C-alpha positions as CSV (number, residue, x, y, z in Angstrom):
1,M,104.5,132.4,85.0
2,P,107.9,133.0,83.5
3,S,109.1,136.6,83.5
4,L,109.1,138.3,80.2
5,A,111.9,140.7,79.2
6,P,110.8,144.3,78.4
7,L,110.3,145.0,74.7
8,A,112.1,147.5,72.6
9,R,109.7,150.3,71.5
10,R,108.5,149.4,68.0
11,T,105.0,148.6,66.8
12,L,103.7,147.8,70.3
13,T,100.8,145.6,69.3
14,D,103.0,143.6,66.9
15,A,105.8,143.4,69.5
16,A,103.5,142.2,72.3
17,A,101.8,139.6,70.0
18,D,105.1,138.3,68.8
19,A,106.5,138.0,72.4
20,L,103.5,136.1,73.7
21,R,103.1,134.0,70.6
22,D,106.8,132.8,70.8
23,R,106.3,131.8,74.4
24,I,103.0,130.0,73.8
25,L,104.4,128.1,70.8
26,A,107.6,127.2,72.7
27,G,105.5,125.9,75.6
28,R,106.8,128.4,78.1
29,L,103.2,129.6,78.6
30,G,101.3,126.3,78.9
31,A,97.7,125.7,78.0
32,G,95.3,127.2,80.5
33,T,97.8,129.7,81.9
34,P,96.0,132.9,82.9
35,L,97.3,136.0,81.1
36,R,97.0,138.8,83.6
37,Q,96.9,141.9,81.5
38,E,98.2,144.3,84.1
39,A,101.2,142.2,84.9
40,L,101.9,141.4,81.3
41,A,101.7,145.1,80.3
42,A,104.3,146.0,83.0
43,E,106.6,143.1,82.1
44,L,106.5,143.9,78.4
45,G,106.7,147.7,78.9
46,V,103.5,148.5,77.0
47,S,100.2,150.0,77.9
48,R,97.0,148.0,78.3
49,I,95.6,149.1,74.9
50,P,98.3,147.5,72.6
51,L,98.4,144.5,74.9
52,R,94.6,144.0,74.6
53,E,94.9,144.3,70.8
54,A,97.7,141.7,70.8
55,L,95.5,139.3,72.8
56,H,92.7,139.7,70.4
57,R,95.1,139.0,67.5
58,L,96.3,135.8,69.3
59,E,92.7,134.8,69.9
60,A,92.0,135.0,66.2
61,E,95.0,132.7,65.7
62,G,93.6,130.2,68.1
63,L,96.4,130.6,70.7
64,V,94.5,132.6,73.3
65,T,91.0,132.4,74.8
66,L,89.2,135.5,75.9
67,E,86.2,135.0,78.2
68,P,83.9,137.5,79.9
69,H,84.6,137.9,83.6
70,R,87.5,135.4,83.4
71,G,89.9,137.4,81.2
72,A,92.6,135.9,78.9
73,M,94.3,132.5,79.1
74,V,96.4,130.3,76.8
75,A,94.1,128.2,74.7
76,E,94.1,124.5,75.1
77,L,95.7,122.4,72.4
78,P,93.1,121.7,69.7
79,L,93.5,118.0,70.0
80,D,89.9,117.3,68.9
81,D,90.5,119.3,65.8
82,V,93.7,117.5,64.6
83,A,92.2,115.8,61.6
84,E,90.3,118.9,60.4
85,L,93.2,121.3,60.8
86,F,95.7,119.0,58.9
87,E,93.1,118.2,56.2
88,L,92.3,121.9,55.7
89,R,96.0,122.6,55.5
90,A,96.6,119.8,53.0
91,L,93.7,121.1,50.8
92,L,94.9,124.7,50.7
93,E,98.6,124.1,50.6
94,A,98.6,121.5,47.9
95,D,96.6,123.9,45.7
96,L,99.1,126.7,46.4
97,A,102.0,124.4,45.5
98,R,100.4,123.4,42.2
99,R,99.8,127.1,41.3
100,A,103.2,128.2,42.5
101,V,105.5,125.7,40.7
102,P,105.1,127.1,37.1
103,R,105.9,130.6,38.4
104,L,109.1,129.7,40.2
105,T,112.3,131.5,39.3
106,A,115.9,130.8,39.9
107,V,115.7,133.2,42.9
108,D,112.8,131.1,44.3
109,D,114.9,127.9,43.8
110,T,117.6,129.5,45.9
111,A,115.1,130.5,48.6
112,L,113.7,126.9,48.7
113,R,117.2,125.3,49.0
114,A,118.0,127.8,51.8
115,G,114.7,127.1,53.6
116,A,115.2,123.4,53.5
117,A,118.8,123.8,54.8
118,R,117.5,126.1,57.6
119,F,114.9,123.5,58.6
120,E,117.6,120.7,58.7
121,T,119.7,122.9,61.0
122,A,116.7,123.8,63.2
123,V,115.8,120.2,63.9
124,Q,119.3,119.6,65.3
125,G,118.3,122.0,68.1
126,G,115.0,121.8,69.7
127,P,111.2,122.4,69.2
128,D,111.6,126.2,69.7
129,A,113.2,126.5,66.2
130,W,111.2,123.9,64.3
131,G,107.9,125.8,63.8
132,H,109.4,129.0,62.3
133,A,111.8,127.2,60.0
134,N,109.0,124.9,58.8
135,L,106.6,127.8,58.1
136,E,109.3,129.8,56.2
137,L,110.1,126.9,54.0
138,H,106.4,126.3,53.1
139,L,105.8,130.0,52.5
140,A,108.9,130.2,50.2
141,L,107.2,127.6,48.0
142,Y,103.7,129.1,48.1
143,R,104.4,132.8,47.7
144,P,104.9,132.7,43.9
145,A,101.3,131.4,43.5
146,A,100.3,135.1,44.1
147,R,97.3,134.1,46.2
148,P,97.6,136.5,49.2
149,R,94.2,135.7,50.8
150,T,94.9,132.0,50.7
151,L,98.4,132.5,52.0
152,E,97.0,134.6,54.9
153,V,94.6,131.7,55.8
154,V,97.5,129.2,55.6
155,T,99.7,131.3,57.8
156,R,96.9,131.4,60.4
157,L,96.4,127.6,60.2
158,H,100.2,127.1,60.7
159,A,99.9,129.2,63.9
160,Q,97.1,127.0,65.1
161,C,99.0,123.8,64.1
162,D,102.5,124.9,65.3
163,R,102.1,123.4,68.8
164,L,100.6,120.3,67.3
165,L,103.5,120.1,64.8
166,R,106.1,120.3,67.6
167,L,104.1,117.7,69.6
168,Q,104.0,115.4,66.5
169,L,107.7,115.7,65.8
170,T,108.5,115.1,69.5
171,L,106.1,112.1,70.1
172,T,106.8,110.4,66.8
173,D,110.5,111.3,66.4
174,G,109.4,112.6,63.0
175,T,112.2,115.1,62.3
176,A,114.2,112.7,60.0
177,R,111.0,112.0,58.0
178,A,110.2,115.7,57.8
179,V,113.7,116.4,56.4
180,R,113.3,113.7,53.8
181,E,109.9,114.9,52.7
182,H,111.0,118.5,52.5
183,R,113.9,117.5,50.3
184,A,111.6,115.6,48.0
185,I,109.1,118.5,47.8
186,V,111.9,121.0,47.0
187,A,113.4,118.7,44.3
188,A,110.0,118.3,42.7
189,A,109.4,122.0,42.7
190,R,112.8,122.8,41.3
191,S,112.2,120.3,38.5
192,R,108.9,122.2,37.8
193,D,106.7,119.1,38.3
194,A,103.6,120.9,39.6
195,R,101.5,117.7,40.0
196,L,104.2,115.8,41.9
197,T,104.9,118.8,44.1
198,E,101.1,119.1,44.8
199,R,100.9,115.4,45.7
200,L,104.0,115.4,47.9
201,V,102.8,118.5,49.8
202,R,99.4,116.9,50.4
203,D,100.9,113.6,51.6
204,H,103.4,115.4,53.8
205,I,100.7,117.2,55.7
206,L,98.2,114.4,55.9
207,D,100.8,111.9,57.0
208,A,101.9,114.3,59.8
209,G,98.3,114.6,61.0
210,R,97.8,110.9,61.0
211,A,101.1,110.3,62.8
212,L,100.1,112.8,65.5
213,A,96.6,111.3,65.9
214,A,98.1,107.8,66.3
215,A,100.7,109.1,68.8
216,L,98.1,110.8,70.9
217,A,95.9,107.7,70.9
218,A,98.8,105.6,72.0
219,R,99.7,108.1,74.7
220,H,96.1,108.1,75.9
221,V,96.0,104.3,76.2
222,S,99.4,104.4,78.0
223,E,98.1,107.0,80.5
224,E,95.0,104.9,81.3
225,S,96.9,101.6,81.8
């Protein structure tokens, strides 16, 4: 298992959760990797208590599995749940977009343009940067809806989908399409067309889910042949 650099002393549970989440989403801790608490606590420079709390937090996000007598391990990719995860995201995020657009301000417009630009820069790099930039753009659109509970659920769904998103963009070479769709969503939002923004957000998410499902099916057939 790759060595983890010691953490600066801040909110230790948050710091441990952030460090492990980053490595799981980047693929540096692969599915099924055992997470030995004693070794991780030493590498991260924290005690067992905040590390255990961090693991429970990541379990709630669907990134870690905690089993009696077996301990913690990186959760398997939820491939069987692709359709449900993306459909649930589409339902909630389209609603947030519709509610947010009439409340957008000039400051929000600037944040949306900046978020789209950051995503376009991120996709020139590698998968490590895609997930965070994508989430920040989506949240910049949804925050003005003033629906904190829904936003919390959406943020958790993004954490569960992040590895799937990276897989989808990698398997389908979908970054150029994502850039185009983000531009269209931002343009619709800035023109204050709530219904169009709602439709574009829904289509953007559902199309990504369908593309991933198709790519996974094709890969499965290829592996069997």
